[in-house]
C-alpha positions in Angstrom: -35.5 21.2 24.0 -33.7 20.2 20.4 -29.8 18.5 20.2 -27.6 19.4 17.4 -24.5 17.2 16.5 -22.5 18.5 14.4 -19.9 15.5 13.2 -17.0 15.6 11.3 -13.2 14.4 10.4 -10.2 15.7 9.2 -8.2 13.4 7.3 -4.6 13.4 8.2 -1.8 11.9 5.7 1.5 11.4 6.4 4.0 10.8 4.2 6.4 7.6 4.7 10.3 6.9 2.6 12.6 4.6 3.5 16.4 4.0 2.1 18.4 0.6 2.5 22.1 1.5 2.5 24.1 -1.5 2.4 27.5 -0.3 3.5 30.7 -2.5 1.9 33.6 -3.2 4.5 32.4 -0.7 6.5 34.1 -2.4 9.9 37.4 -1.6 7.5 35.8 2.4 6.7 36.0 2.5 10.7 39.6 1.8 11.1 40.7 2.9 7.7 38.8 6.3 7.3 40.2 9.6 7.6 38.4 11.8 10.5 35.7 14.1 9.3 35.6 12.1 5.8 31.8 10.8 4.7 29.8 8.8 3.1 26.6 10.4 1.1 24.0 8.3 0.6 21.9 9.2 -3.2 18.9 10.8 -2.8 15.3 9.8 -1.5 12.1 10.4 -1.3 8.9 9.9 -2.3 6.8 9.8 -5.6 3.8 11.0 -3.8 6.6 14.8 -2.9 8.7 15.4 -5.0 10.1 18.7 -3.7 11.3 16.7 -0.6 14.1 14.9 -0.5 17.1 13.3 1.8 20.2 12.7 2.4 21.8 10.2 4.9 25.2 11.0 6.3 27.8 8.8 7.9 31.2 9.7 9.4 32.7 6.6 10.0 35.7 8.4 12.2 33.4 10.9 13.5 33.0 14.1 11.7 34.8 16.6 14.7 38.2 15.3 16.2 36.4 15.2 19.4 34.5 12.7 17.7 37.0 10.3 16.6 35.7 6.5 18.2 32.3 7.4 17.2 30.6 7.1 13.9 28.6 10.5 12.9 25.1 10.7 11.7 23.0 13.1 9.7 20.1 13.2 8.4 19.7 15.7 5.4 16.4 17.6 4.0 16.8 18.7 0.4 14.4 19.7 -2.2 12.8 22.5 -0.3 13.4 26.0 -1.4 14.7 28.7 0.5 12.0 30.7 2.4 9.8 27.9 2.5 7.8 26.3 5.6 9.7 24.2 7.8 8.7 20.2 7.9 8.9 18.3 11.2 10.0 14.7 10.4 10.2 11.8 12.5 13.0 9.8 11.4 15.1 6.6 12.8 18.1 5.0 11.6 18.8 1.5 12.3 21.6 -1.2 11.6 20.4 -5.2 11.0 22.7 -7.3 12.4 22.9 -10.7 10.1 20.5 -12.7 12.1 17.6 -9.9 11.4 18.2 -8.5 14.5 17.3 -4.7 14.4 19.2 -1.9 16.2 18.4 1.5 17.3 20.4 3.6 15.9 19.0 6.9 16.7 15.8 8.1 16.4 14.4 11.9 16.9 11.6 14.4 15.6 13.1 17.4 13.6 12.2 20.2 11.4 13.9 20.6 8.5 15.2 23.4 6.1 16.2 24.1 2.9 19.1 21.8 2.8 19.2 21.8 6.2 21.3 18.4 7.9 20.3 17.7 11.4 21.0 15.3 14.5 24.6 15.3 14.4 23.7 11.8 16.6 27.5 10.0 17.8 26.9 6.3 17.6 30.1 4.0 19.7 31.9 2.3 16.8 31.2 -0.8 19.0 27.6 -0.3 19.0 27.5 -0.5 15.4 30.7 -3.6 15.5 27.8 -5.5 16.8 25.4 -6.0 13.8 29.0 -6.2 11.1 28.1 -8.7 8.7 30.9 -11.5 8.3 31.8 -10.4 4.7 32.1 -6.2 7.1 29.5 -4.7 5.8 26.4 -2.6 7.1 22.9 -3.0 6.7 21.4 0.4 7.6 17.4 1.2 7.2 16.3 5.7 7.2 12.6 6.3 8.1 11.3 9.1 7.4 8.0 10.4 8.5 6.4 14.0 8.0 3.7 15.3 5.9 4.0 17.2 2.7 5.1 21.2 2.8 2.0 23.0 1.9 -0.2 20.5 3.2 -4.1 21.6 4.3 -5.7 19.8 6.9 -9.7 20.6 7.1 -12.8 19.6 8.5 -15.6 17.6 6.0 
């Protein structure tokens, strides 16, 4: 009897991008910013996939009236065209305190379509107050990982 073994490899390459956002006087923003007022990061993404970009939206005093007293976070995908397939995305937002200690703000896996914001995360202000730097600033890294739209995974 002859045994036949078929050896195959599927190469998978996810794309990662990272935003490092420093926000001056965030402590004051949590106290003085109107409820439903937001800060929006500049778009960020990977040069490997120019058709997909991201924005981080932060509402220092909550997005809605019932969110008052919390900080609301949203990740928004920009760039995909209408009708393109949604992309599954693993993302995490963190806060880094003055000693370099990292605190998780939120982490989730969501599918994103054209211009869609996902993941309204409510974070108690006290959690972020502990991460404020002596000058009141906040350091927020945001990491996003996804497979490029239309990626074909085939065995070789």
